[in-house]
KOLTOR-502297 format. One record per atom (N, C-alpha, C, CB): chain; residue number from 1; y, z negated, x; atom name. Coordinates in pm, whole numbers, plus 50000, padded with zeros to 5 digits. Glycine has a CB too. Layout:
N
ATOM,mol,seq,py,pz,px,atom
ATOM,A,NUM,Y,Z,X,CA
...
//
This chain:
159
ATOM,mol,seq,py,pz,px,atom
ATOM,A,1,27704,76576,69279,N
ATOM,A,1,27720,76475,69227,CA
ATOM,A,1,27581,76426,69155,C
ATOM,A,1,27833,76494,69150,CB
ATOM,A,2,27499,76277,69222,N
ATOM,A,2,27410,76223,69198,CA
ATOM,A,2,27366,76185,68966,C
ATOM,A,2,27451,76101,69315,CB
ATOM,A,3,27297,76266,68934,N
ATOM,A,3,27245,76247,68801,CA
ATOM,A,3,27168,76074,68825,C
ATOM,A,3,27121,76395,68757,CB
ATOM,A,4,27184,76056,68700,N
ATOM,A,4,27162,75921,68657,CA
ATOM,A,4,27009,75945,68678,C
ATOM,A,4,27222,75874,68498,CB
ATOM,A,5,26918,76094,68600,N
ATOM,A,5,26815,76061,68640,CA
ATOM,A,5,26763,76021,68744,C
ATOM,A,5,26774,76115,68620,CB
ATOM,A,6,26869,76163,68921,N
ATOM,A,6,26829,76118,69003,CA
ATOM,A,6,26821,75936,69047,C
ATOM,A,6,26885,76198,69065,CB
ATOM,A,7,26925,75922,69009,N
ATOM,A,7,26952,75831,69093,CA
ATOM,A,7,26841,75661,69096,C
ATOM,A,7,27108,75816,69054,CB
ATOM,A,8,26701,75685,69046,N
ATOM,A,8,26570,75601,69099,CA
ATOM,A,8,26574,75640,69261,C
ATOM,A,8,26402,75658,69013,CB
ATOM,A,9,26559,75816,69243,N
ATOM,A,9,26455,75844,69299,CA
ATOM,A,9,26554,75877,69458,C
ATOM,A,9,26357,75972,69209,CB
ATOM,A,10,26714,75824,69450,N
ATOM,A,10,26815,75797,69552,CA
ATOM,A,10,26791,75667,69619,C
ATOM,A,10,26952,75797,69494,CB
ATOM,A,11,26768,75589,69503,N
ATOM,A,11,26758,75444,69562,CA
ATOM,A,11,26596,75392,69641,C
ATOM,A,11,26791,75339,69421,CB
ATOM,A,12,26502,75508,69630,N
ATOM,A,12,26349,75462,69635,CA
ATOM,A,12,26389,75515,69793,C
ATOM,A,12,26198,75549,69516,CB
ATOM,A,13,26525,75560,69856,N
ATOM,A,13,26536,75597,69974,CA
ATOM,A,13,26591,75427,70088,C
ATOM,A,13,26655,75740,69957,CB
ATOM,A,14,26631,75375,69969,N
ATOM,A,14,26677,75286,70070,CA
ATOM,A,14,26623,75097,70127,C
ATOM,A,14,26814,75292,70017,CB
ATOM,A,15,26667,75090,70224,N
ATOM,A,15,26598,74987,70262,CA
ATOM,A,15,26582,74861,70129,C
ATOM,A,15,26675,74941,70396,CB
ATOM,A,16,26653,74850,70067,N
ATOM,A,16,26698,74713,69978,CA
ATOM,A,16,26577,74747,69880,C
ATOM,A,16,26885,74704,69893,CB
ATOM,A,17,26502,74822,69841,N
ATOM,A,17,26449,74939,69755,CA
ATOM,A,17,26243,74911,69756,C
ATOM,A,17,26517,75123,69856,CB
ATOM,A,18,26291,74893,69925,N
ATOM,A,18,26124,74859,69999,CA
ATOM,A,18,26097,74749,69959,C
ATOM,A,18,26099,74848,70165,CB
ATOM,A,19,25918,74783,69927,N
ATOM,A,19,25830,74688,69863,CA
ATOM,A,19,25860,74610,69769,C
ATOM,A,19,25786,74617,69936,CB
ATOM,A,20,25925,74729,69639,N
ATOM,A,20,25945,74667,69501,CA
ATOM,A,20,25874,74753,69447,C
ATOM,A,20,26082,74649,69436,CB
ATOM,A,21,25782,74637,69334,N
ATOM,A,21,25659,74729,69274,CA
ATOM,A,21,25781,74824,69175,C
ATOM,A,21,25504,74616,69159,CB
ATOM,A,22,25713,74934,69115,N
ATOM,A,22,25752,75031,68983,CA
ATOM,A,22,25813,74927,68903,C
ATOM,A,22,25616,75113,68894,CB
ATOM,A,23,25833,74837,68850,N
ATOM,A,23,25823,74778,68690,CA
ATOM,A,23,25963,74734,68753,C
ATOM,A,23,25678,74641,68615,CB
ATOM,A,24,26003,74585,68852,N
ATOM,A,24,26103,74562,68916,CA
ATOM,A,24,26155,74678,68937,C
ATOM,A,24,26086,74492,69016,CB
ATOM,A,25,26149,74805,69014,N
ATOM,A,25,26244,74819,69077,CA
ATOM,A,25,26294,74994,68937,C
ATOM,A,25,26195,74827,69282,CB
ATOM,A,26,26246,74959,68830,N
ATOM,A,26,26294,74999,68737,CA
ATOM,A,26,26373,74923,68596,C
ATOM,A,26,26205,75060,68722,CB
ATOM,A,27,26389,74820,68657,N
ATOM,A,27,26474,74666,68637,CA
ATOM,A,27,26623,74729,68714,C
ATOM,A,27,26379,74490,68749,CB
ATOM,A,28,26541,74734,68813,N
ATOM,A,28,26680,74760,68913,CA
ATOM,A,28,26766,74898,68886,C
ATOM,A,28,26627,74774,69083,CB
ATOM,A,29,26744,74987,68836,N
ATOM,A,29,26743,75101,68833,CA
ATOM,A,29,26827,75104,68674,C
ATOM,A,29,26593,75162,68861,CB
ATOM,A,30,26805,75057,68598,N
ATOM,A,30,26906,75071,68461,CA
ATOM,A,30,27052,74974,68501,C
ATOM,A,30,26812,74989,68292,CB
ATOM,A,31,27029,74891,68622,N
ATOM,A,31,27149,74789,68554,CA
ATOM,A,31,27234,74900,68691,C
ATOM,A,31,27133,74542,68568,CB
ATOM,A,32,27240,75005,68769,N
ATOM,A,32,27318,75115,68829,CA
ATOM,A,32,27379,75189,68852,C
ATOM,A,32,27318,75149,68844,CB
ATOM,A,33,27546,75263,68890,N
ATOM,A,33,27545,75377,68912,CA
ATOM,A,33,27585,75432,69030,C
ATOM,A,33,27594,75418,68833,CB
ATOM,A,34,27675,75506,69055,N
ATOM,A,34,27708,75581,69110,CA
ATOM,A,34,27813,75540,69161,C
ATOM,A,34,27705,75669,69062,CB
ATOM,A,35,27931,75536,69279,N
ATOM,A,35,28017,75488,69297,CA
ATOM,A,35,28066,75586,69410,C
ATOM,A,35,27999,75357,69308,CB
ATOM,A,36,28228,75608,69392,N
ATOM,A,36,28280,75679,69513,CA
ATOM,A,36,28421,75661,69564,C
ATOM,A,36,28267,75814,69490,CB
ATOM,A,37,28453,75593,69670,N
ATOM,A,37,28546,75537,69736,CA
ATOM,A,37,28695,75557,69822,C
ATOM,A,37,28483,75506,69786,CB
ATOM,A,38,28795,75636,69811,N
ATOM,A,38,28846,75709,69923,CA
ATOM,A,38,28842,75614,70039,C
ATOM,A,38,28987,75764,69897,CB
ATOM,A,39,28897,75656,70197,N
ATOM,A,39,28948,75651,70236,CA
ATOM,A,39,29017,75517,70268,C
ATOM,A,39,28970,75727,70202,CB
ATOM,A,40,29056,75399,70294,N
ATOM,A,40,29171,75286,70242,CA
ATOM,A,40,29183,75243,70077,C
ATOM,A,40,29325,75353,70282,CB
ATOM,A,41,29097,75293,70008,N
ATOM,A,41,29078,75230,69878,CA
ATOM,A,41,29041,75108,69881,C
ATOM,A,41,28994,75288,69803,CB
ATOM,A,42,28985,75011,69858,N
ATOM,A,42,28973,74855,69771,CA
ATOM,A,42,28838,74891,69663,C
ATOM,A,42,29156,74808,69654,CB
ATOM,A,43,28711,74835,69775,N
ATOM,A,43,28606,74855,69673,CA
ATOM,A,43,28638,74728,69583,C
ATOM,A,43,28442,74860,69738,CB
ATOM,A,44,28681,74597,69670,N
ATOM,A,44,28694,74452,69565,CA
ATOM,A,44,28781,74388,69639,C
ATOM,A,44,28552,74345,69535,CB
ATOM,A,45,28882,74286,69576,N
ATOM,A,45,28985,74204,69648,CA
ATOM,A,45,28937,74100,69608,C
ATOM,A,45,29133,74217,69624,CB
ATOM,A,46,29010,73999,69756,N
ATOM,A,46,28947,73840,69749,CA
ATOM,A,46,29023,73790,69611,C
ATOM,A,46,28997,73722,69908,CB
ATOM,A,47,28913,73707,69556,N
ATOM,A,47,28984,73580,69440,CA
ATOM,A,47,28930,73711,69286,C
ATOM,A,47,29256,73537,69471,CB
ATOM,A,48,28929,73799,69297,N
ATOM,A,48,28879,73890,69190,CA
ATOM,A,48,28721,73861,69129,C
ATOM,A,48,28886,74038,69254,CB
ATOM,A,49,28700,73897,68943,N
ATOM,A,49,28591,73852,68964,CA
ATOM,A,49,28525,73979,69005,C
ATOM,A,49,28539,73777,68855,CB
ATOM,A,50,28393,73882,69081,N
ATOM,A,50,28263,73949,69162,CA
ATOM,A,50,28145,73981,68993,C
ATOM,A,50,28171,73785,69322,CB
ATOM,A,51,28196,74121,68945,N
ATOM,A,51,28077,74139,68878,CA
ATOM,A,51,27982,74280,68854,C
ATOM,A,51,28114,74093,68763,CB
ATOM,A,52,27970,74276,69025,N
ATOM,A,52,27869,74382,69052,CA
ATOM,A,52,27842,74373,69237,C
ATOM,A,52,27942,74552,68988,CB
ATOM,A,53,27755,74433,69280,N
ATOM,A,53,27757,74448,69451,CA
ATOM,A,53,27723,74586,69422,C
ATOM,A,53,27637,74347,69570,CB
ATOM,A,54,27723,74611,69569,N
ATOM,A,54,27682,74736,69656,CA
ATOM,A,54,27593,74826,69671,C
ATOM,A,54,27671,74715,69741,CB
ATOM,A,55,27576,74955,69744,N
ATOM,A,55,27510,74940,69810,CA
ATOM,A,55,27494,75071,69846,C
ATOM,A,55,27429,74869,69776,CB
ATOM,A,56,27562,75091,69984,N
ATOM,A,56,27650,75183,70076,CA
ATOM,A,56,27471,75342,70088,C
ATOM,A,56,27718,75047,70300,CB
ATOM,A,57,27528,75395,70015,N
ATOM,A,57,27518,75532,70051,CA
ATOM,A,57,27533,75637,70225,C
ATOM,A,57,27619,75566,69960,CB
ATOM,A,58,27653,75639,70213,N
ATOM,A,58,27761,75720,70296,CA
ATOM,A,58,27883,75597,70307,C
ATOM,A,58,27822,75885,70202,CB
ATOM,A,59,27946,75704,70405,N
ATOM,A,59,28041,75587,70467,CA
ATOM,A,59,28046,75512,70559,C
ATOM,A,59,28057,75512,70414,CB
ATOM,A,60,28191,75436,70518,N
ATOM,A,60,28173,75270,70566,CA
ATOM,A,60,28264,75177,70483,C
ATOM,A,60,28219,75242,70735,CB
ATOM,A,61,28253,75077,70484,N
ATOM,A,61,28339,74965,70433,CA
ATOM,A,61,28348,74860,70490,C
ATOM,A,61,28314,74927,70325,CB
ATOM,A,62,28481,74824,70522,N
ATOM,A,62,28521,74650,70579,CA
ATOM,A,62,28521,74592,70534,C
ATOM,A,62,28608,74593,70622,CB
ATOM,A,63,28496,74465,70603,N
ATOM,A,63,28450,74327,70500,CA
ATOM,A,63,28600,74286,70555,C
ATOM,A,63,28275,74196,70543,CB
ATOM,A,64,28684,74218,70479,N
ATOM,A,64,28827,74181,70584,CA
ATOM,A,64,28848,74061,70482,C
ATOM,A,64,28993,74323,70604,CB
ATOM,A,65,28942,73932,70566,N
ATOM,A,65,28967,73826,70533,CA
ATOM,A,65,29095,73811,70552,C
ATOM,A,65,28898,73747,70580,CB
ATOM,A,66,29147,73711,70489,N
ATOM,A,66,29312,73729,70471,CA
ATOM,A,66,29381,73620,70615,C
ATOM,A,66,29373,73653,70271,CB
ATOM,A,67,29416,73578,70677,N
ATOM,A,67,29487,73408,70729,CA
ATOM,A,67,29668,73413,70676,C
ATOM,A,67,29480,73386,70970,CB
ATOM,A,68,29730,73403,70607,N
ATOM,A,68,29883,73348,70626,CA
ATOM,A,68,29930,73413,70779,C
ATOM,A,68,29889,73149,70627,CB
ATOM,A,69,30032,73474,70776,N
ATOM,A,69,30116,73491,70876,CA
ATOM,A,69,30072,73628,70962,C
ATOM,A,69,30116,73359,70958,CB
ATOM,A,70,29925,73682,70929,N
ATOM,A,70,29842,73755,70996,CA
ATOM,A,70,29797,73905,70943,C
ATOM,A,70,29738,73672,71008,CB
ATOM,A,71,29769,74007,71026,N
ATOM,A,71,29710,74092,70967,CA
ATOM,A,71,29620,74051,70912,C
ATOM,A,71,29682,74174,71022,CB
ATOM,A,72,29524,74141,70816,N
ATOM,A,72,29400,74123,70766,CA
ATOM,A,72,29322,74121,70909,C
ATOM,A,72,29356,74240,70653,CB
ATOM,A,73,29201,74041,70895,N
ATOM,A,73,29092,74058,71021,CA
ATOM,A,73,28954,74104,70982,C
ATOM,A,73,29067,73916,71098,CB
ATOM,A,74,28902,74163,70956,N
ATOM,A,74,28786,74278,70997,CA
ATOM,A,74,28656,74185,71042,C
ATOM,A,74,28842,74394,71146,CB
ATOM,A,75,28587,74094,70976,N
ATOM,A,75,28471,74049,71012,CA
ATOM,A,75,28330,74131,70931,C
ATOM,A,75,28485,73896,70983,CB
ATOM,A,76,28343,74211,70941,N
ATOM,A,76,28236,74310,70965,CA
ATOM,A,76,28186,74423,70865,C
ATOM,A,76,28129,74237,70993,CB
ATOM,A,77,28115,74553,70955,N
ATOM,A,77,28171,74613,70833,CA
ATOM,A,77,28003,74675,70824,C
ATOM,A,77,28334,74736,70848,CB
ATOM,A,78,27990,74736,70664,N
ATOM,A,78,27905,74792,70616,CA
ATOM,A,78,27874,74925,70643,C
ATOM,A,78,27919,74773,70518,CB
ATOM,A,79,27800,74992,70612,N
ATOM,A,79,27698,75083,70652,CA
ATOM,A,79,27609,75141,70543,C
ATOM,A,79,27617,75018,70747,CB
ATOM,A,80,27551,75292,70580,N
ATOM,A,80,27438,75306,70479,CA
ATOM,A,80,27298,75273,70483,C
ATOM,A,80,27430,75417,70454,CB
ATOM,A,81,27322,75255,70380,N
ATOM,A,81,27198,75148,70350,CA
ATOM,A,81,27216,75003,70336,C
ATOM,A,81,27100,75152,70456,CB
ATOM,A,82,27333,74936,70399,N
ATOM,A,82,27336,74761,70372,CA
ATOM,A,82,27422,74744,70229,C
ATOM,A,82,27433,74660,70522,CB
ATOM,A,83,27367,74632,70151,N
ATOM,A,83,27456,74610,70082,CA
ATOM,A,83,27606,74485,70103,C
ATOM,A,83,27373,74594,69986,CB
ATOM,A,84,27678,74502,70035,N
ATOM,A,84,27775,74374,70011,CA
ATOM,A,84,27872,74360,69878,C
ATOM,A,84,27875,74370,70134,CB
ATOM,A,85,27882,74283,69835,N
ATOM,A,85,27936,74227,69782,CA
ATOM,A,85,27778,74086,69711,C
ATOM,A,85,28031,74342,69695,CB
ATOM,A,86,27845,73982,69778,N
ATOM,A,86,27735,73923,69724,CA
ATOM,A,86,27767,73738,69639,C
ATOM,A,86,27626,73925,69868,CB
ATOM,A,87,27872,73822,69613,N
ATOM,A,87,27958,73654,69532,CA
ATOM,A,87,27890,73684,69408,C
ATOM,A,87,28179,73637,69502,CB
ATOM,A,88,27873,73770,69379,N
ATOM,A,88,27789,73767,69168,CA
ATOM,A,88,27685,73650,69188,C
ATOM,A,88,27654,73966,69094,CB
ATOM,A,89,27655,73616,69260,N
ATOM,A,89,27543,73540,69313,CA
ATOM,A,89,27577,73399,69197,C
ATOM,A,89,27555,73508,69512,CB
ATOM,A,90,27722,73323,69244,N
ATOM,A,90,27722,73209,69229,CA
ATOM,A,90,27884,73191,69164,C
ATOM,A,90,27677,73139,69363,CB
ATOM,A,91,27860,73104,69065,N
ATOM,A,91,27974,73055,69010,CA
ATOM,A,91,28092,72964,69121,C
ATOM,A,91,27914,72965,68892,CB
ATOM,A,92,28220,73054,69143,N
ATOM,A,92,28288,73128,69016,CA
ATOM,A,92,28300,73279,69029,C
ATOM,A,92,28438,73075,68992,CB
ATOM,A,93,28205,73327,69086,N
ATOM,A,93,28145,73455,69048,CA
ATOM,A,93,28304,73551,69117,C
ATOM,A,93,28099,73466,68837,CB
ATOM,A,94,28360,73491,69252,N
ATOM,A,94,28458,73522,69282,CA
ATOM,A,94,28485,73577,69429,C
ATOM,A,94,28516,73431,69245,CB
ATOM,A,95,28535,73711,69383,N
ATOM,A,95,28528,73746,69555,CA
ATOM,A,95,28573,73676,69674,C
ATOM,A,95,28593,73852,69582,CB
ATOM,A,96,28476,73634,69783,N
ATOM,A,96,28540,73515,69913,CA
ATOM,A,96,28623,73604,69988,C
ATOM,A,96,28413,73434,70036,CB
ATOM,A,97,28611,73732,70016,N
ATOM,A,97,28674,73832,70078,CA
ATOM,A,97,28743,73996,70036,C
ATOM,A,97,28589,73841,70157,CB
ATOM,A,98,28841,74052,70072,N
ATOM,A,98,28832,74198,70051,CA
ATOM,A,98,28712,74293,70161,C
ATOM,A,98,28997,74250,70076,CB
ATOM,A,99,28707,74386,70045,N
ATOM,A,99,28611,74512,70091,CA
ATOM,A,99,28701,74669,70089,C
ATOM,A,99,28466,74522,69965,CB
ATOM,A,100,28748,74755,70208,N
ATOM,A,100,28794,74859,70213,CA
ATOM,A,100,28697,74946,70269,C
ATOM,A,100,28903,74853,70268,CB
ATOM,A,101,28677,75035,70198,N
ATOM,A,101,28630,75154,70259,CA
ATOM,A,101,28752,75262,70379,C
ATOM,A,101,28581,75240,70114,CB
ATOM,A,102,28664,75283,70445,N
ATOM,A,102,28740,75339,70563,CA
ATOM,A,102,28745,75428,70575,C
ATOM,A,102,28723,75321,70662,CB
ATOM,A,103,28640,75528,70514,N
ATOM,A,103,28598,75630,70504,CA
ATOM,A,103,28596,75722,70369,C
ATOM,A,103,28501,75606,70549,CB
ATOM,A,104,28579,75822,70355,N
ATOM,A,104,28477,75854,70169,CA
ATOM,A,104,28364,75737,70218,C
ATOM,A,104,28363,76087,70126,CB
ATOM,A,105,28350,75723,70117,N
ATOM,A,105,28214,75590,70098,CA
ATOM,A,105,28179,75636,69964,C
ATOM,A,105,28265,75386,70096,CB
ATOM,A,106,28011,75666,69927,N
ATOM,A,106,27982,75708,69826,CA
ATOM,A,106,27873,75568,69821,C
ATOM,A,106,27940,75872,69823,CB
ATOM,A,107,27842,75484,69700,N
ATOM,A,107,27750,75376,69719,CA
ATOM,A,107,27729,75403,69564,C
ATOM,A,107,27804,75214,69786,CB
ATOM,A,108,27584,75293,69542,N
ATOM,A,108,27555,75263,69394,CA
ATOM,A,108,27611,75170,69420,C
ATOM,A,108,27424,75253,69321,CB
ATOM,A,109,27631,75133,69257,N
ATOM,A,109,27692,74976,69181,CA
ATOM,A,109,27584,74859,69157,C
ATOM,A,109,27755,75006,69011,CB
ATOM,A,110,27568,74792,69165,N
ATOM,A,110,27470,74711,69070,CA
ATOM,A,110,27557,74629,68945,C
ATOM,A,110,27381,74589,69172,CB
ATOM,A,111,27576,74652,68835,N
ATOM,A,111,27621,74553,68690,CA
ATOM,A,111,27580,74382,68754,C
ATOM,A,111,27487,74606,68504,CB
ATOM,A,112,27626,74281,68742,N
ATOM,A,112,27581,74177,68805,CA
ATOM,A,112,27569,74109,68683,C
ATOM,A,112,27661,74117,68917,CB
ATOM,A,113,27619,74189,68516,N
ATOM,A,113,27557,74085,68415,CA
ATOM,A,113,27405,74150,68386,C
ATOM,A,113,27659,74070,68258,CB
ATOM,A,114,27427,74235,68357,N
ATOM,A,114,27290,74325,68358,CA
ATOM,A,114,27173,74283,68451,C
ATOM,A,114,27324,74474,68402,CB
ATOM,A,115,27210,74234,68569,N
ATOM,A,115,27094,74194,68690,CA
ATOM,A,115,27036,74094,68657,C
ATOM,A,115,27138,74163,68830,CB
ATOM,A,116,27184,74032,68614,N
ATOM,A,116,27140,73869,68600,CA
ATOM,A,116,27027,73833,68436,C
ATOM,A,116,27327,73764,68583,CB
ATOM,A,117,27087,73910,68339,N
ATOM,A,117,27008,73924,68283,CA
ATOM,A,117,26843,73942,68312,C
ATOM,A,117,27061,73988,68240,CB
ATOM,A,118,26840,74033,68357,N
ATOM,A,118,26667,74092,68376,CA
ATOM,A,118,26644,74019,68529,C
ATOM,A,118,26640,74317,68384,CB
ATOM,A,119,26687,73927,68598,N
ATOM,A,119,26623,73853,68644,CA
ATOM,A,119,26651,73668,68615,C
ATOM,A,119,26634,73907,68767,CB
ATOM,A,120,26679,73615,68490,N
ATOM,A,120,26644,73569,68396,CA
ATOM,A,120,26541,73581,68347,C
ATOM,A,120,26699,73583,68339,CB
ATOM,A,121,26485,73672,68253,N
ATOM,A,121,26418,73701,68175,CA
ATOM,A,121,26248,73714,68310,C
ATOM,A,121,26500,73841,68082,CB
ATOM,A,122,26302,73761,68422,N
ATOM,A,122,26204,73799,68523,CA
ATOM,A,122,26242,73737,68645,C
ATOM,A,122,26193,73946,68542,CB
ATOM,A,123,26154,73623,68630,N
ATOM,A,123,26178,73572,68762,CA
ATOM,A,123,26145,73607,68882,C
ATOM,A,123,26147,73482,68767,CB
ATOM,A,124,26085,73682,68885,N
ATOM,A,124,25970,73807,68974,CA
ATOM,A,124,26114,73907,69077,C
ATOM,A,124,25849,73967,68797,CB
ATOM,A,125,26166,73940,68967,N
ATOM,A,125,26316,74032,68990,CA
ATOM,A,125,26392,73910,69058,C
ATOM,A,125,26414,74101,68820,CB
ATOM,A,126,26426,73842,69085,N
ATOM,A,126,26549,73703,69128,CA
ATOM,A,126,26497,73667,69226,C
ATOM,A,126,26576,73561,69033,CB
ATOM,A,127,26367,73645,69276,N
ATOM,A,127,26308,73678,69386,CA
ATOM,A,127,26301,73715,69522,C
ATOM,A,127,26282,73718,69365,CB
ATOM,A,128,26295,73852,69417,N
ATOM,A,128,26298,73983,69501,CA
ATOM,A,128,26410,74012,69538,C
ATOM,A,128,26254,74097,69444,CB
ATOM,A,129,26548,73990,69428,N
ATOM,A,129,26712,74004,69473,CA
ATOM,A,129,26737,73925,69613,C
ATOM,A,129,26823,73927,69345,CB
ATOM,A,130,26743,73819,69571,N
ATOM,A,130,26719,73685,69668,CA
ATOM,A,130,26710,73705,69797,C
ATOM,A,130,26598,73612,69644,CB
ATOM,A,131,26582,73729,69799,N
ATOM,A,131,26511,73779,69893,CA
ATOM,A,131,26568,73838,69970,C
ATOM,A,131,26430,73838,69865,CB
ATOM,A,132,26616,73985,69934,N
ATOM,A,132,26705,74124,70024,CA
ATOM,A,132,26855,74048,70057,C
ATOM,A,132,26741,74306,69896,CB
ATOM,A,133,26946,73893,69965,N
ATOM,A,133,27081,73921,69936,CA
ATOM,A,133,27070,73811,70071,C
ATOM,A,133,27167,73891,69762,CB
ATOM,A,134,26964,73733,70083,N
ATOM,A,134,27045,73552,70181,CA
ATOM,A,134,27006,73645,70340,C
ATOM,A,134,26892,73300,70153,CB
ATOM,A,135,26931,73775,70435,N
ATOM,A,135,26996,73783,70564,CA
ATOM,A,135,27131,73843,70536,C
ATOM,A,135,26912,73868,70669,CB
ATOM,A,136,27122,73908,70371,N
ATOM,A,136,27307,73962,70395,CA
ATOM,A,136,27420,73876,70442,C
ATOM,A,136,27377,74005,70254,CB
ATOM,A,137,27359,73759,70302,N
ATOM,A,137,27453,73641,70331,CA
ATOM,A,137,27444,73572,70518,C
ATOM,A,137,27395,73508,70203,CB
ATOM,A,138,27352,73584,70552,N
ATOM,A,138,27330,73452,70651,CA
ATOM,A,138,27405,73557,70772,C
ATOM,A,138,27124,73380,70687,CB
ATOM,A,139,27387,73713,70718,N
ATOM,A,139,27459,73737,70871,CA
ATOM,A,139,27661,73766,70831,C
ATOM,A,139,27359,73930,70963,CB
ATOM,A,140,27642,73773,70715,N
ATOM,A,140,27811,73760,70686,CA
ATOM,A,140,27920,73634,70731,C
ATOM,A,140,27823,73758,70528,CB
ATOM,A,141,27817,73540,70708,N
ATOM,A,141,27894,73419,70755,CA
ATOM,A,141,27909,73386,70914,C
ATOM,A,141,27825,73302,70693,CB
ATOM,A,142,27821,73467,71018,N
ATOM,A,142,27785,73443,71105,CA
ATOM,A,142,27941,73543,71179,C
ATOM,A,142,27620,73470,71116,CB
ATOM,A,143,27904,73642,71145,N
ATOM,A,143,28026,73722,71132,CA
ATOM,A,143,28179,73664,71129,C
ATOM,A,143,28006,73789,71014,CB
ATOM,A,144,28190,73598,70988,N
ATOM,A,144,28335,73518,71018,CA
ATOM,A,144,28321,73374,71063,C
ATOM,A,144,28429,73511,70882,CB
ATOM,A,145,28213,73343,71140,N
ATOM,A,145,28235,73256,71261,CA
ATOM,A,145,28256,73263,71381,C
ATOM,A,145,28171,73203,71276,CB
ATOM,A,146,28211,73415,71363,N
ATOM,A,146,28237,73440,71535,CA
ATOM,A,146,28394,73485,71555,C
ATOM,A,146,28125,73583,71606,CB
ATOM,A,147,28424,73553,71431,N
ATOM,A,147,28607,73622,71368,CA
ATOM,A,147,28652,73455,71419,C
ATOM,A,147,28645,73681,71108,CB
ATOM,A,148,28649,73415,71314,N
ATOM,A,148,28731,73241,71377,CA
ATOM,A,148,28715,73223,71506,C
ATOM,A,148,28661,73083,71318,CB
ATOM,A,149,28608,73193,71607,N
ATOM,A,149,28613,73119,71698,CA
ATOM,A,149,28692,73259,71777,C
ATOM,A,149,28466,73040,71745,CB
ATOM,A,150,28652,73388,71788,N
ATOM,A,150,28777,73383,71851,CA
ATOM,A,150,28921,73418,71834,C
ATOM,A,150,28757,73427,71926,CB
ATOM,A,151,28935,73404,71682,N
ATOM,A,151,29099,73326,71700,CA
ATOM,A,151,29168,73203,71709,C
ATOM,A,151,29165,73348,71618,CB
ATOM,A,152,29055,73146,71636,N
ATOM,A,152,29123,72983,71695,CA
ATOM,A,152,29021,72914,71781,C
ATOM,A,152,29160,72859,71560,CB
ATOM,A,153,28942,72975,71868,N
ATOM,A,153,28868,72917,71947,CA
ATOM,A,153,28971,72823,72091,C
ATOM,A,153,28765,73043,71990,CB
ATOM,A,154,28904,72761,72177,N
ATOM,A,154,29008,72731,72289,CA
ATOM,A,154,29001,72874,72397,C
ATOM,A,154,28958,72567,72379,CB
ATOM,A,155,29111,72882,72460,N
ATOM,A,155,29139,73010,72521,CA
ATOM,A,155,29080,73013,72690,C
ATOM,A,155,29310,73033,72508,CB
ATOM,A,156,28967,73094,72702,N
ATOM,A,156,28913,73145,72850,CA
ATOM,A,156,28781,73029,72773,C
ATOM,A,156,29030,73098,73051,CB
ATOM,A,157,28758,73081,72648,N
ATOM,A,157,28612,73030,72682,CA
ATOM,A,157,28527,72888,72632,C
ATOM,A,157,28618,73019,72825,CB
ATOM,A,158,28656,72801,72586,N
ATOM,A,158,28620,72628,72582,CA
ATOM,A,158,28610,72602,72721,C
ATOM,A,158,28465,72573,72498,CB
ATOM,A,159,28547,72624,72859,N
ATOM,A,159,28523,72598,72905,CA
ATOM,A,159,28612,72488,73014,C
ATOM,A,159,28476,72682,72902,CB
//
C-alpha cells in the first residue's frame, strides 16, 4: 500500500502531472487519496454525486451508458495513466456515465471540493487542471458518439 508521504512521488510518474510546477503539484497532492476497486465494483454510478475524479494507476475501468431495454453499453475504457470522472467540473455535478472496474484497479482519487477551493484561490491551478481534462472530455464524447452511430445508425453504413 502506498503511504500518503509517497503519494506525491507516485503522482509525479503520471502523465497528468507532467509540466506542473512544484507549488501546483503540491496543491493537487493535498487533495489526493489512494483507492482500490475489485473487478466488477462500480467506481461511480450515473446520476450519483460527482465529488471526485480518478487517475488510474493499474487495472482498467469500463465507462458505460445505459439505454432502456438494453444491456449496458461500454463506450470507453480507462487504463493506467488515464483519467476518468470529469462531471465534477460543472453543475449539477452528477455522473453522466457509470464507471466499473473490469479487473483489480488501483487509482488515485482527487476530492472535488478540495480541488475546487484551491483552483478558485489559484487560477493557474484551475487552468492546468482544465488543460488536462479537455482532451479527456473530447475523447469520451467522441467515443460515446461512435457507439451511438454503431447502435442507431442506418444499417450498412448509411450509403
